[in-house]
C-alpha positions in Angstrom: 85.0 70.8 94.7 85.5 74.3 93.3 84.0 75.9 90.2 86.8 74.5 88.1 86.3 70.9 89.4 89.2 70.5 91.7 90.0 70.8 95.4 92.2 73.5 96.9 94.8 71.7 98.9 96.3 75.0 99.9 93.4 75.7 102.2 94.3 72.8 104.5 98.0 73.6 104.5 97.2 77.2 105.4 94.9 76.0 108.2 97.7 73.7 109.5 100.1 76.6 109.5 97.6 78.8 111.3 96.8 76.2 113.9 100.5 75.5 114.5 101.2 79.2 115.2 103.6 79.7 112.3 104.9 83.2 112.1 107.5 83.2 109.2 107.8 82.0 105.6 110.2 79.3 106.8 107.2 77.2 107.7 106.4 76.9 104.0 109.7 75.2 103.5 109.0 72.7 106.3 105.5 72.2 104.9 106.7 71.6 101.4 109.3 69.0 102.5 106.6 67.3 104.6 104.2 67.1 101.6 107.0 65.7 99.3 107.9 63.1 101.9 104.3 62.1 102.4 103.6 61.8 98.7 106.7 59.6 98.2 105.9 57.2 101.1 102.2 57.2 101.7 100.5 58.4 98.5 99.7 54.8 97.4 97.9 54.1 100.6 95.4 56.9 99.8 95.0 56.1 96.1 91.6 54.4 96.6 90.3 56.8 99.1 87.0 58.3 97.8 87.3 61.9 96.6 84.5 63.0 98.9 86.6 62.0 101.9 89.6 64.0 100.7 87.3 66.9 100.0 85.8 66.7 103.5 89.3 66.8 105.0 90.1 70.0 103.1 86.7 71.7 103.6 86.9 70.9 107.4 89.8 73.3 107.5 87.9 76.2 105.9 85.9 77.4 109.0 89.1 78.4 110.8 90.2 80.5 107.9 87.1 82.7 107.9 86.8 85.2 110.7 83.2 86.5 110.6 83.7 88.7 113.7 86.6 90.5 112.0 84.5 91.1 108.9 81.7 92.6 111.1 84.3 94.8 112.9 85.6 96.1 109.5 82.0 96.8 108.4 81.3 98.8 111.5 84.6 100.8 111.4 85.0 101.5 107.6 82.6 100.5 104.8 85.3 100.9 102.1 87.7 98.6 103.9 84.8 96.1 104.1 84.3 96.5 100.4 88.0 95.7 99.8 87.7 92.7 102.1 84.7 91.3 100.2 86.5 92.1 96.9 89.4 90.0 98.0 87.2 87.2 99.1 85.2 87.1 95.9 88.3 87.4 93.8 90.0 84.4 95.5 86.7 82.4 95.4 86.0 82.8 91.7 89.5 83.4 90.3 92.7 83.1 92.2 94.7 84.5 95.1 96.5 86.9 92.8 93.2 88.2 91.4 91.8 88.6 94.9 94.8 90.6 96.1 94.6 92.7 92.9 91.0 93.5 93.6 91.6 94.5 97.2 94.6 96.6 96.3 92.6 98.3 93.5 89.8 99.2 95.8 92.2 100.5 98.5 93.9 102.7 95.9 90.5 103.9 94.7 89.6 104.8 98.3 92.8 106.8 98.7 92.2 108.6 95.4 88.7 109.5 96.2 89.7 110.9 99.6 92.5 112.9 98.0 90.4 114.5 95.3 87.6 115.5 97.7 89.3 117.4 100.5 87.2 118.3 103.5 86.7 122.0 104.3 85.5 122.7 107.8 83.9 126.0 109.1 85.4 126.9 112.4 83.8 128.9 115.3 85.0 130.1 118.6 84.0 127.9 121.6 82.4 130.1 124.2 84.6 131.3 127.1 87.7 129.8 125.4 90.2 130.8 122.7 89.7 127.5 120.8 88.2 127.4 117.3 86.5 124.1 116.4 84.4 122.7 113.6 80.9 124.1 114.0 79.4 120.8 112.8 81.2 118.8 115.5 80.8 121.5 118.2 77.4 123.3 117.6 78.0 125.6 120.5 80.9 127.2 118.6 80.0 130.7 117.3 81.2 132.5 114.2 82.4 136.1 114.1 80.1 138.3 112.1 81.7 139.2 108.7 84.5 136.6 109.1 84.6 133.1 107.8 87.2 130.8 109.3 87.8 127.6 107.3 90.2 124.7 107.9 91.6 122.5 105.1 91.3 119.0 106.5 93.3 117.5 103.5 97.0 116.9 104.0 97.8 118.1 100.4 96.5 120.8 98.1 97.4 119.6 94.6 96.3 119.2 91.1 93.9 116.4 92.0 91.8 118.4 94.5 92.6 122.1 93.8 89.5 122.8 91.7 87.2 120.9 94.1 88.6 122.9 97.0 88.0 126.2 95.2 84.3 125.2 94.5 83.9 124.2 98.2 85.1 127.6 99.3 82.8 129.5 96.9 79.8 127.4 98.2 80.7 128.2 101.8 80.9 132.0 101.0 77.6 132.0 99.1 75.7 130.2 101.8 77.2 132.3 104.6 74.8 134.7 106.3 75.7 138.4 106.4 78.3 140.5 104.5 81.6 138.6 104.4 84.6 140.9 104.6 87.4 138.4 105.5 88.2 134.7 105.0 90.7 133.1 107.3 92.3 129.7 106.2 93.6 127.5 108.9 96.4 125.6 107.2 97.5 123.5 110.2 96.6 120.2 108.5 98.1 121.1 105.1 101.4 119.3 104.7 102.1 120.1 101.0 101.0 122.2 98.2 102.0 122.0 94.5 101.9 124.5 91.7 98.3 123.7 90.9 97.3 124.3 94.5 99.2 127.6 94.5 97.4 128.6 91.3 94.1 127.8 92.9 95.0 130.0 95.9 95.9 132.8 93.6 92.6 132.6 91.7 90.8 132.5 95.0 92.7 135.6 96.2 91.8 137.4 92.9 88.1 136.6 93.3 88.0 137.7 96.9 89.7 141.0 96.1 87.1 141.7 93.4 84.5 141.3 96.1 86.3 143.4 98.6 87.2 140.4 100.8 90.5 140.0 102.5 92.3 136.6 102.7 94.4 135.5 105.7 96.4 132.4 106.4 97.0 130.7 109.7 99.9 128.4 110.7 101.1 127.2 107.4 103.8 124.4 107.6 107.4 125.2 106.7 107.2 123.5 103.4 103.9 125.1 102.5 105.0 128.7 103.4 108.4 128.1 101.7 106.6 127.3 98.4 104.2 130.1 98.8 107.1 132.5 99.3 108.9 131.2 96.2 105.7 131.7 94.2 105.4 135.3 95.6 101.9 134.4 96.9 102.8 135.7 100.4 103.8 139.1 98.9 100.4 139.2 97.0 98.3 138.8 100.1 100.7 140.7 102.4 102.9 139.3 105.1 100.6 141.0 107.7 97.9 138.5 106.7 99.9 135.4 107.9 99.3 134.5 111.5 100.3 131.8 114.0 96.8 131.2 115.5 93.2 131.6 114.4 92.6 133.9 117.4 95.3 136.3 116.3 93.9 136.4 112.7 90.3 137.1 114.0 91.5 139.8 116.3 93.6 141.4 113.5 90.5 141.4 111.2 88.4 143.0 113.9 91.0 145.6 114.9 91.5 146.6 111.2 87.7 147.0 111.1 87.5 145.1 107.8 84.9 142.7 109.2 82.5 145.5 110.1 83.2 147.7 107.1 
């Protein structure tokens, strides 16, 4: 018996569908016709059956509908996905299926929103004896070039939702860097889109860097990103000579121009 004093017959029907290996919604039609036929022909035979027996039949179907191992797997892989799973379970248990789905969808959207407004900024370093630049946190052996900070925007979009947070992250990185910073290189490989708020944040960043005597370079911006930056005349402001294809080229250009050692 549930919290509203009735038994959920849908649990047993769902268990039957699952056990029978049903794959499409057509099974619901067959199930509905079967239930109607049974109620018309055999309902009187079950009229005096104790409610406890009917409840036991329904509850016996529940263990097959709860996959504990899958819940443990979700917990190990992604805690926020597990939170959505628990939210759906609690919503269905105490309210209804619709409320459970609404809770799960709300948590999932909140997860996406949080991830979009807090873009990751990685500091890159050159892996010894290679031309590869990797995240220094993931690869501690990667070394930074004195006077040059190489950062990579891990977010796929630089927009109004995360532009300010990204600018603060960049300032924190520069303030905590050792030595005199003369150039900042932005690896835009992961950046798929930028809006006017993102472009404005880049312009403000460029102004702050110029006031400190720091050059700004961009690496491998996608076609859509560079197209918007050109339309906004941002490329003209930083100079086309500061747009590069690879991080290695950008670092070599900074070193050859001697701005990193100035």
